[in-house]
Every structure is written in structure tokens, then in C-alpha cells.
N, C-alpha and C positions, 0 to 999 in steps of 0.2 A: 504494500500500500504506500503510494507516494505521499509527500507532505501535503499537497493540496487536497487529496482525497481524505487523508486522515483528519485534517482540519475541518473539512465539510462534515465528516462523520460525527465528530465530537460536537460540532455546532448543531447538527440535526438532533443528536441525542439530547442536548441541552434544551432544545425547543420542546421536545416531548416531556422532559422533566418540568419545564416551566409551565406548560399547559396543565400538567397534573398538579403542580403546586398552586396555580391560580384556582383550579377546581376545588382542591382541598381547602384553600383559604376561604373561599366565598360560597362553597357548596356544602362544606362539612362543619367548619369552625366559625362560621359567621354569626352564631347565636350565643348569647349568654357568656359565661366565664371562659368558655373555650376559645373565644375570639382572640385572646391574648396570644395564642399559638400562631396566628397569622404573622406577627412580627418576626418570630423565629424562622418561619418558612421564607418570608421575603428577604430577610438578612442572609440566609443560606443561598438563595437564588442569586443575590448580588455578588456574593463571594465566588460562587461557581462561575458566573459570567466573567468576572475579573480574571479567574484562572484560565478560562478558555481563551480570552483575548490575549493574555500574556503568552500563552503557548503559540498562538498564531503569530504574534509579533516576533518571538524568538526564532520562528522558523524562516523568517525573511533574511535575505542576504545583507551582511553588514557593509558590503562594498569593498573597496581596495584595502590593501594593508595600511596605507596612509590614513584613510578614513577611519578604519578600525582602531588605529593607534590614537588618533585624536579623540575619538569617542571614549576610548579606555582612559585617557588622561582626565576627561571630564567626569567619568564614572568614579574613578579612584579618588579624585578630589572631593566629589560630593559625598561619597561614603565615608571618607576620612573625617570630613567636617561633622557629618551626622553622628558618627561613633563618638567623637570627642564631646559633642554637645550632649548626647544621651548619657554619657558617662557622668558628666556633671549633674544633669537633671535627675539621674537615678538616685544620687545622694540626697538631693533636695526632696524628691518624692517620698523617700523612705522616712526622712525626718518629719515631714508634714503628716504622713500616715500615722506615725507614732503619736504625734500631738493630737490628731483627730481621735485616735483610739483612747487616749487618756482623758481628754476633755469632753468628747461627745460619746462615741461608742465604737466598738470593734467592727460592727457591720458596716457603718458608714466608711470606716477606714478601708475595708476590703473593697467597697464600691469605688472609692477614690483611686486605689491602686489599679483596679480594672479599667477605669476611665483613662488614666494616664498611660497605661500599657497599650490600650486600644488605639489611642490617638497617635502614640509614638510608632506603633506597628503600621498604621495606615500611611504615615509619612515615609517610613522606611520602604515599604512595598512600592508605593507610588513613585518615589524618587528613583528607586532602583530600576524600575521598568522605563521611566521617562528617559533616563540617561543611557539606556540601551536601545532606545527607539530612534535616537537622533541620526546616527549614521545610516540606519536602515531606511529612514525617511529620505535622506539625501540620495542614497543609491536608487531608491524607487523613483525619485524625481527624474532619473535618466530615462525612465520608461514612459511615465505619464504623470500628469498633475494629480489625477484621481488616486492612483496607487500611493503616491507620497502622502496625499491628504488623508487617506484611510489609515495609514500606519500612524501618522501623528495623532489623529483623532482617537484611534484605538488605544494609544499610549495614555491619553487623557482619560479614556473610559475606565482603564484599570484603576487609576487614582480615584475617580468618582465613585465607582462601585465598591471599592474597598472602604471608602469613607462611610457610605450609607450602610453597607453590609455589616461592618464591625460596630458601627454606632447603634443600629436598630437591634441587631442580634444581641449585643452585650447588654443593652438597656432592658430588653424584654426578658432575657435570661435572669438577670439580677432581680427583676420584679417578680418573676416566678419563684425565685429562691426565697426572697425576703418578704414579699407581699406587703411592702410598706413604701409608699412614695416618698416619705421623709428620708428613708435610708438611701434610696437610689439617687437622691440629689448629689451624693458623693461622687457618683459616676461623672456627672457634669462638671464638678469641681476638678476632678482629675484631668478631664479633657481640656478644661480651661487653662489649667496650669501649664500643660505641655504646649497648648496653642500660643500662649503669650511668649514663651521663650523661643518657640519655633519661628514665630512671626518676627519678633524683635531681632533674634540672632540671625535669622536668614536675611532680614532686611539690611542689617549692618554689613553682613558679608557681601551681599550682592552689590550694594551701592559703593562700598569702598573699592571694589574691583572695577565697577563701571566708571566711576569718576577717574581712576587712574588710567584706564584704557582710553577714555575720551579726551581728557585734558592733555595728556602727554603723547599718547599714540596718534590720536586723530588731529588735534590742534597743533601741537608743537612739532611732532615728527612728520605730520602730513601723510600718514598711512591709514588705510581703512580700519574701521573698528575691529573687524574680525581677521585682520592680517596676522599670519603666523609669526611675524617678527615682533609683534606686540607682546611684551612679557606678561601683561595682565590679561591676555585674551582667554586663557584657560580658566583663570579665576572668575572672569566675567561670565563665561558660559556655565561654570559651576553655580555661580550666584543666581542665574536665571532659574535653576532648578530648586535650590534650597529656599529661595524667596517665594517664587510663584507656583511651585508644585507642593513641596512639603509645608511651606508657610500658609498658603491659601487653603490647602487641604485641611490643615489643623484648625484654621480659622472657621471654616464652614462646618467641620466636624463638631466643633464646640457649639456653633449656632444651632445646628441640627438637633443635637442632643439636648441643649438647653431649652429650645422651644417645645420639644416633646415633653420634657420633665415639667415645665411650667404648666402646660396644658393638662398633664396627668394630675398634678397637684390640685389645680382649680376644678377640674372636671370631677375628681373624686369627692370634692366638697359639695358640689351642687347637683350632680347627676349620678353619684355612686359609680358602680363599675362601668356602666355604659359611657359615662363622661370620661372616666379614666382611660378606657381602652380605645376610644375613638381616635385620639391623636396617633396612636400606634397603628391603627388600621389605615388612616389617611397617609401616613408615612410609607406603609407597605404598598398601598396603591401607587404612590409616587415612584417606588422602586420598580414595580412591574411596568409602569408607563415609561419610565426612563429606559429600561431595557428594550422595549419595543421601539421607542423613538430613535434609538441608536441606528436602527436599520433605515431610517429616513434620511440619514446624513450621507450624501455622496455627491460628487460633482463631476462635470465633464471637463475635457481638456481646456476649453475656453470659457468654462463656467465660473461662477462666483462662489468661492468657498464660504464667504460670510453668509450668503443667502442659504446655503446648505445647512450651516450651523443653526441659523435662525429657524429653519423649518424643523430641525430636530427638537430644539427647546420649546418652540410653540406647539409642536405635535404632542410632546410630553405633557404640557400644561393642559391642553384640551382633553387628553385622555384622562388625566387626573380629575378634571372637573366633571366629565361625563360619568365616570365610574363612581365618584364621590356622591354625586347627586342621587343616583339610583340606590346606592348603599344606604345613605342617610335617610332617604324616603322610606326604605323598608325597615330600618332599625328604630327610627324615632317617629312613630305614628302620631303621638299626641304631645310631643315634647318640643315643639317648635322646629320641625325638620327644616323648613325653609330658612329660618333665621340662622341655624347652624351652617347650612350650605352657603348662605350669603356671606357669613364671616370668613369661610375658606376662600370663597370667590374674591372677596375684598383683598385678602392677602396676595393671591395670585396676580390680580390686576395691579396692585401697588408695586410688587416686585418687577412686573413687566414694564410699567411706566418708568420706574427708576432706571431700569436697564436702558431703555430707549433715550431717556434724558442724558444719561452718561455718555452714550454713543454720540448724541448730538453735540455735546460740549467738548468731546475729546477726539472725535474723528476728523481727519482733514477733508472729508467729503462735505463738510458743512462749514458755514460762515465763521463761527467763533474761532476755530483753529486757523482758518485762512486769514482772518484779521490779525491774529498774533504773528503769523508769518509775514504779513505786510508791514507790521510794526518794526521788523528787523531792519527795514530800510533807513530808519532814523536812529539806529544804534541799540546797544545792549540795554540801556536803562528803560527805553520805551518797550522793549521786548518783555522785560520783567514786569513792568507796570501793566501791560496789556494782559499778560498771563494771570496776574493776580485779579485783575478786573473780571475776567471770564470765570475764574475759580470761585470768586465771591458770588457772582451772579448765579452760577450753577448750583449754589448751596440752597438758595431760597426754595426752588421748585420741589426738590425731593423732600425737604422739611415740610412743605405744605401738603404733599401727598401722604407722608407718614402721619401727619396730624389728622387729616381727613379720614385716612384709613383707620386710625385708632378710634376716633369718635364713631365712625360708621359701624365698625365691628362691635363696639360696646353697645350700640343701640339696637342692632338687628336681632339680637337674642332677647332683648327686653331689659337692657341695662338700667332704664329709669325705674323699673319695678323691682329688679333684683341686681344689686351691685355685683355679687359673686358670679351670676350668670353673664353679666356684661363683661367683666374682666376675663371670663372664660372665652368669650367671643374674641377678645384681643389676642389671647394665646392661640386660638384656632387660626386666626389670620396669619400669625407667625408660622404656624405649622403648614398652612396652605402655601405661603410664600416659599418655604424651604422644602416642600414635598418633592420637587424635581431637582433637588440639589445634586443627585447623582450625575445627571447629564450637564448641569451647570458647571460643576467642578471639571467634568470632562472637557467642556469647551474652553475653560480657563487654562487647564493644564496642557491643552493642545498648543497654546502660545509658546511656552518655553521650548517645547520639542521642535516646533517649526523654526524657532529662532536659532536653536542649536544646529539644526540641519543646515540653515543658511550659513552659519559660521563655519561648519565643516566643509561645505561646498567652496567657501572662500579660501579657507586655509589649505585645502587639498587641490586648489586650482582646477576645479571641475569645469566642464564646458559651459559656455555662456548660456545656452538654452536651459541647462540644469539649474544654474544660479538664478535665472529669471523665474523658474518655477518655485524654487525655495523662497525667493524674495516675495513672490505673490502670496505664498502661504504665511510668510513672516509678517507681511503688512496686515493681514487679517488678524494674526496673533496679537498685534499691538492693540487693536480695537477690542478683541475678546478679553484681553487682560484688564483693560479699563472698565468694560462692562461688568466683569467679574468682581472687581473692587467695588463698583457702585452697588451691585447686588449684595455683596457681603456687608457693606455699611448699612444699607436699608434693612436687611434681615437682622443685623445686630441691634438696630434701633428697636424694632418690634419685639425681638427676643428679650432685650433688656427691660422693656416696658412690661412684658409678660412676667418676667422673673421678679420685677419690682412689685407687681400686683400680687404675685404669689407670696412674696415676703410679707407684704402688708397684711395679707389674709392670715398667714401663719402666726404673726405677732399680734393679731386682733386690732389692727389699725383701720378703722372705717374712714378716717380722715386724718390729715396732718395740719396742725395749726402753724401756718407759715408766719404768723405774727409773733410766735414765741421766739425770743432772741436766740435760743439754742438751735431751733430749726432754721431760722434765717441765716445764722452763722454757718450751719451745715450746708445750706444751699450755696452760699458764696464760696465756702471752702471747696465744695465739690466742683463748682464751676471752674475753679483755678487748677484743679488736678490735671486735666488734659493738657494744659499749657506747660506745667512742670514736666509731665511725662514726655511731651514733644521736645522740650529743651534737652532732656537727657538723651533721647534717641537721636535727635539731630546733631547734638554735640558728639555723640559716639561715632556717627558716620563721618563728621568732619575730621575727627582725630584719626580714624582709621584710613580715610581717604588721603590725608596728608602723608601718612607713612607709605601708602601705595604709590602716590605720585613721586615721592623721593626715591623709592626703590626702582621704579621704571626709569626715571632719569639716570639713576646710578648705573643701571645695566647698559643703557644706550651709551653713556659716556665711557664706562670702563671697557666695553666690548664693541668697538665699531663694526665688527664682523656681523653683528646682528642685523644691521640695516642692509648690508650687502647680500645677506642670505647665506653667508659662509658658516655662521655659528647659530646654534639654537639658544633662545633665551632661557633663563632659569624660571620656568613656570611654577615650580613647586614653592619657590620663595614667596611669590605673590599669593599663592593659595594659602600658605602658612600665615602670612600677615593678616589676611581677611579672617581666617579661622580664629586666630588668637584674639583679635579685636572683638569679634562677635561673641566669643565665649565670655570674655571678661566684662564687656559692656552690657550684656543682657541681664545681669543679676540685679542691679539696683532698680531698674523699672519693674522687674518682677516682684521684688520685695515691696515696693510702693503699692502695687495693685492689690496684693494679698493682705498686707498689714494695715493699710489705711482704714478699711471698714471696721476691723476689730478695735483699733485705737479709738475711733470716733464713737462707735456704739457702746463699748464698755467704759470708755473714759467719761462720756456724757452721763451714762447711767450712774457711775460712781459719784459724780458731782451733784446730780439731782435725784432722779429715780429711773426705774427701768422703762416706764412709759415714755418719758421725755427722751431717754437714750435711744429707744427704738424709733421715735419720731425724728430725732436729729439725724440718725443714720439714713432714714428715708429721705430727708431733705438733701443730705449729701449726695445720695444716689441720683436724685432728680437733677441737681445742678450738674453733676458729672455727665449724665446722659445727654442733657440739653446741649452743653458746649462741646462735649466729645463728638456727638454725631455731626454737628455743624463743622467743627474743625476737621474731622475726618473727610467729609465730602469735599470741603474746600481744598484741602491739601492733595487728595487723590486726583481730583479733576484738574487742578492747576498743573500738577506734574504731568498728567496724561496729555493735556493740551500742549504744553511746552514740547514734550517728546514728539508728538505728531506734527507740530509746526516745523520742527527740525527735519523730520522725514519728508514733509511736503516740499521743503526747499531742496533737499537732496534729490528729489525727483526732477529737478530742473527749473523750479519756479523761483522767482525773486533772486536770480543770480546763480542758483545752484551751488554745488559743492565747491569749496575753496574760496567763495566770495566773502565779503565783509558781512553780508546778511547771514551767511551760514555760520560764521564765527559767533555772531550775536545769538543765533538760535542754539548753538551748542552750549553757551553759557546758561541760557534759560533752561535747557534740558538738564544740565548738570545740577542747577539749583533744585529743579523739580524732581530729580532722582530720589533723594531721601523723603521728599514730600509724598510721592505716590507709592513708593515701595518699602518705606520703613515706618515713618511716623504716622502717616494717614491710616494705613491698614491696621497698624498695631493698636490704634485707638478703639477699633471694634472690640478687641479682646479685653482692653482695659475696662470698658464699661460693663461688658458681660461678666468678666471675672469678679469685679467688685460686687455685682448683684448676686451672683451665685454663691460667693463667700458669705454674703449677708443672709441668704436663704438657708444655707447649710448650717450656719452658726446661730440661727434664729433662737434656738433654745437657750443659748448663753445670754441673750439680751433680755429674754422674758423670764428666765429662771426655769 
């Protein structure tokens, strides 16, 4: 049996298993307490699908020896960073687990360890496959655009399905074991802890390398970004994976798990088992829909890969809505079925609108980015001002959508009559938004793989036609990365609000007295935390980038043979600089996120009483969520817009490469790098981590 036949056999067998799994889920287990098993079946299906896609990718040709060697450099660097990061994090996780066991209970501690392990494992699997997909994508580009596109996308599918598979399977299994939603909150806390360090560490790594590669290689030395003579080029390609694959995967793993847990907590309080199990079932429907929608994604030689990806994500969302409607109608006969469905629909619509808005403000197919590119004609200062203008403008509309979605989801289930039902609606909107996260992560992780493929094509001096195909894939990847960040921020906002509502419900806060000076101070203090956090992460990138710039300059000066092609740069030294900086600099932001809620909640309670302490902490979370979401959107969109303005100029507009306009755009892009890939995305996790810490430790605040 040849490779193609074997792959077809396993894929056909999987479809038989998938159909059987869907039948078991909604034909056998869809009633009563047995419905919890649907989460286990869906999680297993996602992991099986990821395994089949991995085998299919590994069966593809890696290309020439040169291509395979470059890919191996990237893989080795990525795995070395991940192992060093996980080694440090394992010590942190064990210490926190012991503290949870001592001050809370051993069951929550076990869930915390499971959440941390699942998140770390998802990142390891996803990044391992993505770094092995890049050369295969570049080689396939020699045959057709669609073959290369399919490999890059399937590499992303492995990450997406691993995230949802491990998340839902782990969460459901722990619920079956402990049968206590308070206990399984620890799973989300473990996922959040890994997510913060993965996002911050990965962001510092990738941007230190990117700045060094851009400022010295591209601007000073005048060589392409992915030129093999650039000492930082391997570190830059490694960074694409640790930041946008492992980092984004951990980010959305955390949102996915957090939204489900918030909905379980609130649903159990207002609708008993039916309310608790519904978010698990909606998430399961999302997994089945995402698997089916993967087969919608394909393109022709002269086709538009972006359109294909949009068809896949839109198809998954429509499948979720259709299946959810019929399931909810059959399950909730007299309990407001329409309202429950509309809450999920609101979340899906909000996520879609935020994605389209992000694309509008960050893609060079639209006027905002073109205006930034035009501003380069008058210098660097106007380029920076124009980018900030677009970033700030782009913040208002997603915030308005999130606000409208929150109020609408609260009202459709009857929030004016029942507060608990209303906030359950908000949590269901978050679950609805994240139900198709499997394919959304796949689309996002596609970007770094296609970017790496383009870099390998450049470094291996492949034919012009091949590089044109990889460039076409890469240009789409830039937009999908920006959309992924916008979606992550929007989902973080709804998830954080749902977790905040769950916290308020658990500590019996029906309202918060914002005129109480302790609460007012908590709001102001919380509003300042995202700015302190960004200062720490931006400063970390600046320090690491400075070391990288000096190292690249040193290599060019000490070894002139690098520029002539007679000698190979020391890639490992640059990878090591990014790794050390990321490991060292990620610790303080992590301690800030975990320690602040405990200090505020317990400290205020000690000064006054436990009720005021719980209210003050609620105020702090409100302030942090409000400014954190705004700042995250502004930074992510500003950075994305600067990046694509540079690429628009590099395509020949406003002077093209090597012009003064191009130099100005590179400066804007360099400033925007830590905006969009370090500080902005990390704020998602800051606000989610602080809310889940508050929820898990709620018993400490109320006794």
C-alpha cells in the first residue's frame, strides 16, 4: 500500500468513526446526565483528527537537503526554547500546586496540574508539527499553490484540534471524576498560567529576533529579511512559531476552557445539570463542525487562499448555529430555548464582526493601511502618528460590539427578571464565540508555517515561481495573524466578563458599590495594571532587541565573509540571546498577574471586612478588563497596520523597497512588532488570568 492510499484509508476510517461518534453523541447520550459523555467523544475525535493530519503531513517530501537542513535549524531552535521554558515553568507549576493544595484543597491542585500539562502539551505538539511542515510546504509550492496551501493549513489544523481536543477532553474528564464545578476551575487556572508565560516568553523571543533581523539585516546591510546571510534569520523564523503557534494556541486554549468553566458554573446555579452540560455540548458541536469545515478549505492555482480560509471558518460557524438551534429546541422545551440560542448567536456574530473589523484596519487591501503607507512620504514621524491614529480609531468599534453583545446576551434569556440567568447568557455568548476555535487556531497557525516556507524558499534560492507562490501564501498569513489576534482579544473580553460574573455569583455579590472608596480605588488601581504590564513587556523586548542588534552587527563586522557568502553566520548565538531574554523577562509579568488579585482581595479584607474585600477585588477586575481590552486592541491593530503598510510599499507602491518611504515604514513596523506580538496579545491573558485566580480563590475572600 503506497503512502497516498494509506493516507486515504486512514482518513476514510476516521470518517466512519466520526459519523459513529456524532450518532453516539446526539442519538444515545443527548439526554439527561449522560450528555456529559459527548464532551469526551468530541475531544477524542479532535485528537484523532490531529493525529491523522500529522501523519499525512509527515508523509510529504521535505525537499532538498538544503531545505531540510534549514527546517531542522528552525525545529531545533524552537524545541530548545520550549524545553528551557517548560523546565522553568514546571518548577513554578509545582510550587503553585502545593500552595493550592495547602490553602484550598488537593482536588483543585490536581485540576491545576492537569490544566497546565494540557496547555503545555498542546503547545509542544502544535509547534513540533508546524516546524516540520514549513519545508514540506515550500517543496509542495514547486508543484502547485493548492498543494502548498493544504500542507500549511493542515499544519495549523493539528494545532487547532489539539487545543480543543485536550481542552474539552480534560475538562469533561475532570468533571466526571470530581463532579464539582468549583474544583475544575483549577483546570482553567493551570491553563492560564502556562498561557501567560507562553505568550509573554514567545513574544519577547520573536520580537527580539525580528527587530535584529530588520534593523541590521534589512536596513543597515540592505539584504532581504529572510536572506541566509542574516545571523538573526533562524531566530526570526523560530520566533514566528513560539509566538504565533505555541503562544496563540495557549492563549485560545485558556479562553476556550475559561469560557466553558464560567458557563458551567453559572448554568449549574440557574438550570442545574442541563445548564451545566450545555456549554460542553455546544463546544462539542463546535469540534464536529470544525472538522467538517476543514474539508471546505482548498484553493486553485490562481485562486484566493484568504477566501478559502474564510469559507472554512464561516462554514464552521453556520454548522454550529444550525446544529445548536435544533439541539437546544429539543432539550429546552419550556426553559427559554430561543433566548439560549440567541445568546450563542450573539457571541458568534460578535466574534465574526470583530474579525472583519480587524481585517479592515490591518489589511493593505483597505484604506486605513494605504493611508499609513502614504504617510511615509513625509517621513518617519508622520508614519508613526498615522499608525497610532488608525490603532486608536480601530479600538472604538470592537469595544462597542462587545458592549452591545454583553447587554444583548444578558437580556435575551431574561436578565431583567433573573440576574443569574442573564449572566449565564453572557457566558453562553463567550462559548458561542469560541465554539469554532479549532478551525480559528488552524487559520492563525497557518500564518507562521507559510511565513517559514517563504523564508526557506528565500534562503534555499528556490525558483522565482516557487517564491511567488510562498509569498502569496505568506501575504495571506499576515492578515490571518491579525484577525486571529483580534478574535483572541474579543473572546478574552467576553470570557473575562463571564468569569467576573461567575466570581461575583460565587462570592454572593449582587452589586458593587462603586462609590465606596475601596472599590473606587480598586477600579483605578486595576485600570493602571495593563499599563504597568505593557511597560514590563515592552521594556523586555527593547532590552533583548538591543542585544540582538549588537550581536548581528558584531558578526557582520568580525566576519566579512558572511556578506560574500563564503562563511555561514552563527545562528545559534542569536537563538540563544532570544531564548535567555525570554526566559528571564517573562517571570515578573507572570508574578504580577497571579499575585495582584490575592494582594488586593485579602489585603482589603484585612483592612475592612470580607464583603468590602470581595467588592474591591471586583472593582479591580472591572478596571483591568476595561483598559486591558482597549489597550490590547489598540496595540495589536496598530502593529498589524504598520506591518502591512511596510509590505504594501515592498510590493512597489510609494517608492518600493530601498526608498526613503520604505525606511520610514520599517521603523513603524519595528515599533509595532512588540505592540502586536508581545504586549497587545499578552494583555488577553493578563485579564483572564486575574479573573480566574479570583474565581478559584473565591473561598479565601469569603471564608
